[in-house]
N, C-alpha and C positions, 0 to 999 in steps of 0.2 A: 292887264299889262303891269309889269313890275319894273322899276328903275334898276339899272345895273351900271356899275362903273368898271371900265376896263383898266388894266394895269398902266396904260399910257395916260390915264386921267380922263379919257373920253367917256361920256355918259350916253346911254341908249335905253330903250324900252324893249323888253322881251315878253312874250306871252307867259303867263303864270301856268304852273302845272295844275291840272284840274283835280287836285286831291284835297279831301277834307277829312277831319277826324273830330267827332263830336261837334260838328258845325264850324270848326275853325280851319281856315285855309293855311297851308304851309307856304307862307310868303316871307322869305327872308332874303333881302337883297344881298348879293355876294359879289366880290371881285372875281372876275374870271381869271384863273391861273394861266401862266405861260404854258405852252405846249412843252411837255417833258418836265414840268415842275416837280414831279414826284419820281422821275426815272431813277435817280441815284438812290433814293431811299428804298424803292421797290427792289432794286438790284441787291442792296444790302440785306433786305429781308429774305431774298432768295439765296443768301449765303455768299455773295461776292464780297471780297475784302476791299479795303480802300484803294489799293493799287490796281486791283482788277476793275473796279468801278471807273477809276481815272482812265485806264486803258480803253474801256468801252466808250467813254466820252471822246477820247482822242481819236479813236478809230471810227467815230461817228456811227457807232452801233446803237447808242442811246443818245438822246438829245437833252442837253442841259444848258442851253444858250444863256439863260439868265445867270448861271454860275460862272460863265466865262467872260462876262463883261468887265 
């Protein structure tokens, strides 16, 4: 089990991935991102401009709640 901290500050334990390389496990505690945390950047990578991305958010086609707080 590995410790994890959620964005609201709560802590929990989650099962670790059973992966090893040269006997070393990949265990790096990370903060769990918000749902949609990368939606705007992915839309930009797909070629959408700033106004188009904002429209996608306003029309609730993509979720970026953390950007609207």
